[in-house]
C-alpha positions in Angstrom: -58.0 46.0 -31.1 -56.8 42.3 -31.5 -56.9 40.4 -28.2 -53.7 39.0 -26.9 -53.4 36.0 -24.5 -50.5 35.4 -22.3 -49.1 31.8 -22.5 -48.5 30.3 -19.0 -45.1 29.0 -18.5 -46.4 25.8 -16.7 -47.3 24.2 -20.0 -44.1 24.9 -21.9 -42.2 21.7 -22.4 -38.3 22.0 -22.9 -37.3 19.7 -25.8 -34.2 17.6 -25.2 -31.5 18.6 -27.7 -30.0 15.8 -30.0 -27.1 14.2 -28.5 -28.1 15.2 -24.9 -29.4 12.8 -22.2 -30.9 13.8 -18.9 -30.8 11.0 -16.4 -29.0 10.2 -13.2 -26.7 7.5 -14.6 -25.7 9.7 -17.6 -25.1 12.5 -15.3 -22.6 10.3 -13.3 -20.8 9.0 -16.5 -20.5 12.6 -17.8 -19.0 13.8 -14.6 -16.6 10.8 -14.7 -15.8 11.6 -18.3 -15.0 15.2 -17.4 -12.6 14.3 -14.6 -10.9 11.6 -16.8 -10.5 13.9 -19.8 -9.0 16.5 -17.5 -6.5 13.9 -16.4 -5.7 12.7 -19.9 -4.8 16.2 -21.2 -2.7 17.0 -18.1 -0.9 13.8 -18.6 -0.1 14.7 -22.2 1.3 18.1 -21.3 3.4 16.4 -18.3 4.8 14.1 -21.0 5.6 16.9 -23.3 7.3 18.9 -20.6 9.4 15.8 -19.6 10.6 15.6 -23.1 12.1 19.2 -22.8 13.1 19.2 -19.3 16.8 19.5 -20.1 16.3 22.8 -22.1 17.2 25.9 -20.2 17.0 29.6 -20.9 20.1 31.9 -20.9 19.8 32.6 -17.2 19.3 28.9 -16.3 15.5 28.6 -15.9 13.4 26.1 -17.3 12.8 27.0 -20.9 9.4 25.1 -21.6 6.9 25.7 -18.8 3.1 25.4 -18.1 1.3 28.7 -18.9 -2.2 28.4 -17.4 -5.2 27.1 -19.4 -7.2 28.0 -22.4 -10.8 29.0 -21.8 -13.1 26.2 -21.0 -15.0 24.6 -23.9 -17.4 21.7 -24.5 -17.0 18.7 -26.5 -20.0 16.8 -27.6 -19.9 13.0 -26.9 -22.4 10.3 -26.9 -23.3 11.0 -23.4 -23.8 14.7 -23.9 -21.5 17.8 -23.6 -18.3 17.4 -21.6 -16.6 20.6 -20.4 -12.7 20.7 -20.8 -10.0 23.0 -20.4 -6.8 22.6 -22.3 -3.4 23.4 -20.5 -1.2 25.9 -22.2 2.7 25.7 -22.6 5.1 28.6 -22.9 8.6 28.6 -24.5 10.5 31.4 -22.6 13.3 31.6 -24.9 11.4 32.3 -28.2 9.0 34.9 -29.4 5.6 34.0 -30.7 6.7 34.7 -34.3 10.0 32.7 -34.0 10.0 29.7 -36.2 12.2 27.9 -33.8 9.7 28.2 -30.9 8.8 25.0 -29.2 5.1 24.7 -29.5 2.7 22.2 -27.8 0.2 20.7 -30.2 -2.3 18.6 -28.3 -3.3 15.3 -29.9 -6.0 14.2 -27.4 -7.8 17.6 -27.5 -6.9 19.4 -30.7 -7.7 23.2 -30.7 -10.7 23.0 -32.9 -12.2 19.7 -31.8 -15.9 20.0 -30.9 -17.1 16.5 -31.2 -15.7 13.3 -30.1 -15.7 10.1 -32.3 -15.6 7.4 -29.8 -14.7 8.8 -26.4 -18.4 8.0 -25.1 -17.8 4.3 -25.5 -14.2 4.1 -24.3 -14.2 6.2 -21.2 -16.1 4.0 -18.8 -13.9 1.0 -19.7 -10.8 3.2 -19.5 -11.7 4.2 -16.0 -12.4 0.6 -14.8 -9.6 -1.4 -16.5 -7.2 0.7 -18.2 -6.5 -0.2 -21.8 -3.9 -1.9 -23.9 -1.4 0.6 -25.2 -1.5 -0.8 -28.8 -5.2 0.1 -28.8 -4.6 3.8 -28.1 -1.3 4.7 -29.6 -2.7 5.2 -33.1 -3.5 8.2 -35.2 -6.4 9.2 -33.2 -4.4 9.3 -29.9 -0.9 10.2 -30.8 -0.5 12.1 -27.5 -1.1 9.1 -25.3 2.6 8.0 -25.2 3.6 5.1 -23.0 4.6 7.4 -20.1 1.4 9.3 -20.3 -0.6 6.2 -20.2 1.4 5.0 -17.2 0.6 8.1 -15.3 -3.1 7.9 -16.1 -3.4 4.2 -15.3 -1.7 4.7 -11.9 -4.1 7.5 -11.0 -7.2 5.5 -12.4 -6.2 2.3 -10.3 -5.6 4.3 -7.2 -8.8 6.2 -7.3 -10.8 3.1 -8.3 -9.3 1.1 -5.4 -9.9 3.7 -2.9 -13.5 4.2 -3.9 -14.2 0.5 -4.0 -12.9 0.1 -0.4 -14.8 3.1 1.1 -16.7 2.4 4.3 -20.5 2.2 3.8 -21.5 1.7 7.5 -23.2 5.0 7.6 -25.0 4.7 4.4 -28.8 3.9 4.2 -30.7 3.6 0.9 -34.4 3.4 0.5 -34.4 2.3 -3.1 -31.6 0.7 -5.2 -31.7 0.6 -9.1 -29.7 -2.1 -10.8 -28.6 -2.3 -14.4 -26.1 -3.9 -16.6 -24.6 -1.6 -19.2 -23.2 -3.3 -22.3 -20.4 -1.2 -23.9 -20.0 -0.8 -27.5 -16.2 -0.8 -27.4 -15.0 -4.4 -28.0 -11.7 -4.4 -26.3 -11.4 -8.1 -25.3 -12.8 -11.3 -26.5 -16.2 -10.9 -24.9 -18.1 -7.6 -24.9 -17.7 -5.8 -21.6 -20.6 -5.3 -19.2 -20.6 -2.9 -16.2 -23.0 -3.7 -13.4 -24.0 -0.7 -11.7 -26.1 0.1 -8.6 -27.6 3.5 -7.8 -29.4 4.1 -4.6 -31.7 6.8 -3.3 -31.1 8.0 0.3 -33.9 8.7 2.9 -33.3 12.4 2.0 -34.0 11.7 -1.8 -30.4 12.0 -3.0 -29.3 9.6 -5.6 -25.9 8.2 -5.3 -23.6 5.7 -7.1 -23.5 2.8 -4.7 -21.3 0.3 -6.4 -20.2 -1.1 -9.9 -18.0 -3.8 -11.2 -17.1 -5.1 -14.6 -17.7 -8.4 -16.1 -18.4 -10.2 -19.3 -22.1 -11.0 -18.5 -25.0 -10.2 -16.1 -24.7 -13.5 -14.3 -26.1 -14.2 -10.8 -22.4 -14.8 -9.6 -21.3 -11.3 -10.7 -24.2 -9.6 -9.1 -23.9 -11.7 -5.8 -20.2 -10.7 -5.6 -21.2 -7.1 -5.9 -24.0 -7.2 -3.3 -21.9 -9.2 -0.9 -19.0 -6.7 -1.3 -21.4 -3.9 -0.1 -22.3 -5.8 2.9 -18.8 -6.6 3.8 -18.0 -2.8 3.8 -20.8 -2.0 6.2 -24.1 -1.7 4.0 -26.1 -3.9 6.6 -29.5 -2.3 6.4 -31.1 -3.6 3.0 -33.1 -1.2 0.8 -36.8 -1.4 1.1 -37.2 -1.7 -2.8 -34.9 -2.8 -5.6 -35.7 -1.9 -9.2 -34.3 -3.6 -12.3 -35.2 -5.0 -15.7 -35.7 -8.5 -16.5 -32.1 -9.7 -15.8 -32.6 -13.0 -14.0 -29.1 -13.0 -12.6 -29.7 -9.9 -10.5 -33.0 -11.2 -9.1 -31.5 -14.5 -8.1 -28.6 -12.6 -6.3 -30.9 -10.0 -4.8 -33.2 -12.8 -3.4 -30.2 -14.5 -1.7 -28.6 -11.3 -0.3 -31.7 -9.2 0.5 -34.3 -11.7 0.9 -36.8 -9.4 2.6 -36.6 -6.5 0.1 -39.4 -5.9 -2.3 -38.8 -6.1 -5.9 -40.1 -4.2 -8.9 
């Protein structure tokens, strides 16, 4: 009989699928995109319900109400798949086949949308700075009305402010990676850059330590970010910092963490 050989599993390499990236920073961005997209679709529903808040049923109840969520689905973006759940809306006064039934037609997340055109470049800057209404209220974002944008921006600013002021006195990082991410979305005169610091704890856990937005990777911008971490209690410098050839970061790191090794 023909001999057969078992293939050991330890030499099987899993191929990365097109459009999927598996690294720590992308994972952080993907989680942020999921949370931000969830807030956006919820804000769109809230705006829709506000417009019909005066409508009542025959017995005086609210006519148009929330009705749970559709099953979760994934939308493919430039940072990989982002899981989302679309809220549902119910018209209590009309049957499903009634032509006069009030229907919610989402614009941010259409029913058959499976791939995003540009959300991968817009989400990080939306989170950091909000965005001009005129840049959003177009054919591709009809659901983002002025009131919906207002709700989202209030939530973004509050969340960002709380995170940027959190106490770091109990934090210790053995290694810190630094990078400047240049966004493709040109929403201002100069191309936006996000300065990002990711740290590794003594237990080996990676965490987002700090970030700020700027127009360039200057020593001034990096210095402000590093000094802000110290002001909030990060007194123990990392043993090693890792970055690319950005001279601005190395100059700032040498001033703020003079005894830290560089790679």
